[in-house]
N, C-alpha and C positions, 0 to 999 in steps of 0.2 A: 282124230289126229289133225285134220284140216282146221277144225274149230279151235283146237289148242294153238295152232300156229297163228291163226287170225287174232286170237285173244292176246297172245304174247306180243304180237306186232303192234296192236292198238295200245297196249300198255306202254310200250317203248316210245311210241309217237307222242303220247300224252306227256311223258316225262321230259322228252326233248323240247316240246313246245313250252312247257313251264320254265325250263331253263333259259330258253331264248327270250322269253318275256322279261324275266328278271334282269338278264344281261342288257336288254334294250332299255329298260327303265333306268339302269345305272348309267349307261352311256348318255342318254338324254339329259339326265340330271347333271352329269359332269359337264356336258357342253353348255347347259343353261347357267351353271354356276360360274364357268369360265367367262361367258359373255357378260355376266353381272360384275364379277370381281376384277376383270381386266381394266375397265375404265376407271375403277376406283383406285387401283394400284398405279396405273400409268395414265394420269389425266391428260398429259400432253399428247397422247395418241388420238384424242378426240378431234374431229374436224372443227377448227376454230371458226371458219367462215359460216358454217351451218349453225353453230351455237350462237354466234353474234346476231345472225338474222332472227333466230328464235327468241333471243332475250331483248330485242329492241322493242320499245313500247310503240304501238301504232299511233299515228298522229290523231289528234282530236278531230271530230267532225266539224265541218265549216259551220259558222253561225248562220242562223236563218236570215233570210233577206228582210230588210226593214219594211214595215207596213207602208202602203201607198199613202201619200198626203191626202187629207180630206179635200173634197171638192168644194170650191168656193163658188157660191151662186151669186152672180152679178145681176142685180135688179136695176133695170133702167127706169130712171125717174123722168117723167115727162113734165115739163114746165107748163103751167096753166096761164102764163103771162106771155102774150104774143103782141109785139109792137106796143109795149107799155099798156096793154089792155088785158083785163082779166077775162078769160073765156070759161065756159062751162066745163066742169070735169067730165072726163070720158066715162067714168063709172062712179057709183056712189057706194062707199064702204058700208058694210052691215053694222059694225060696232064702231062707235065714236067715243074715244077716250077724252075725258075732261081733265085737264091739267090744272091743279091748284097751286098757285104761287104762294110761297111762304112769306109771312109778313117780315118786312125789313126790320133789323134791330133798331131800337131808339137811338137817336143821335145824342151824343154827350158833348156838351159845350164845355170849354175850359182848356187851359194850356198848362202843361207840366212846367212848373217853375215860373209861371207868368206872374205879373204884378197888377195888371189892370182890372178894374171892376167890370168891364165889358166882357172879358174872357172868363171871369169866374175863377181864375187861377190864384194860387197862394204862393208867396215867396218861400223858397226852400224845397220845391219839387213836389208839392201836394196837388193832386189832380182835383180841379174845381168841379163842382156839380152845377146843376141848373140854378139859376137865380143869381142875385148880386148881393147876398147878405155878407156880413163881416166874417172874416176868417176866424176860426177858433184860436185862442191864445194858449199856447202850451208853455207851462211854467216848469222850468227844470228844478228838480229836487236838489237842495243844497247838499254838499258832501258831508259825510259823517265826521271826518277829521281832516285837518289840513296842517301842513308844516309851516311854522313861522320862526323867523330868526330870533336869537336871544336878545339882540338889541331892541327889537320892536316890543317884545314881551316885557323887557325890563321897564319900559315906560308905562306899561299897564298895571304895574304892581301898586297895590293900594294898602298893604299892611303885612304884618308878620314880624317875627323875632329876628334880631340881628345875631349872626353866628358868634359864639364865644370862642376865643382862642384857647385851646386846651393848655393847661399849665405845663404838662409834661412835654408837649411839643414846643412850647415857648422856651422851656429850660434847655431842650435839646437843640434850640436854634433852627427848628424846622419851619419852613414857610413854602408857599406854593399855591396853586389853583386846583380846586376840586371841581371837576366837570361832571354835571349830573344831567340825566335825560328824564323828562317828565311829561305827563299829559295833563293839560289844564282843561278842566271840564267846562261845560256851558255856564255854570254858576261861578267859575273862577277859582275852584279849589284844586289842590295838587293831587294827582293820581298817578299810579304806576311809576313811582320815583325809584331810580336806579343809578348807581355810580358807574361812570365811564372811565375816569382816570383821576389821579391825584395822590398825594402822600397818604399812606394808610392811617397815620396818627391824626389827620385832619378830616377824614371822611365822615366819621360818626358825628362830629360837631356840625358839619355842613348839612348832612341829611336831616338831623333833628331840627335845625332852624328852618330849612326850606319847607318842611312839611307844614309849617304854620303860616306860610305865605299865602296871600290872597291877591287875585287879579280881577280887573274888570273883564266881563265877558267879551270875547272877541266876536265882532259882528261881521257877517258876510252877506251882502244884499239885504241888510237889515235883520238878519236872523243870527242868533248866537250859535257858534259851532265849537266843537272840541279842537284843541290845538296841541300839536306835538312840537316841543321846543327843547332847547338846551339851556341849562342854567349854569353859570360860572360863579363859584364862590372863591374869592381871593383872600388868602391869609398872608399878611405882610407884617413883619416885626417892626417896621418903621411907623406903623399907625393904621 
């Protein structure tokens, strides 16, 4: 009977301890959940001063000190000249360096833009060389084509047909001047003939006649050159 009483009491104690354990776990979980959820629901309840100190970034560390300047060794130079007299050196160096002087550049005689034979210069800014020889003569190339007035080239004409007055233009009482532009070659023939202005009925007769004209070659510095000029062909009913 005593054993049965002990057995029953131990069974009751074990049941009560298990119940208390479960209740304690629930209470602890409730308190922990309340501590976690309360700041999330009411963030203004958090201590602002503590939070601001925790969120401030700490200042960076100070920069390292600069390195010390290098030491400059001052070497005292003792003069070996006393009272304008050379004295013997106090010590003899082990290595003696031989300094080789470079040869000086050759002198160039001549003057830029000079004219005398003593200086070797040449007029026009050419640097003269050694010696007194004559300066080279540079001959400029003649231009390929030059422009000459119609009056000058009219005096150089040596032949060609005379323009014929078209019968239809004469019947229509049309007169005027046909202006032509032409290139006169080195041998005096007409090239690149083109009409600039004039009555249309007279242009064909003027161009057909001018193509047969011949001129003396135009000379420039003794050399024939091409000439660009203007030719005026006048058609007048009076004669």
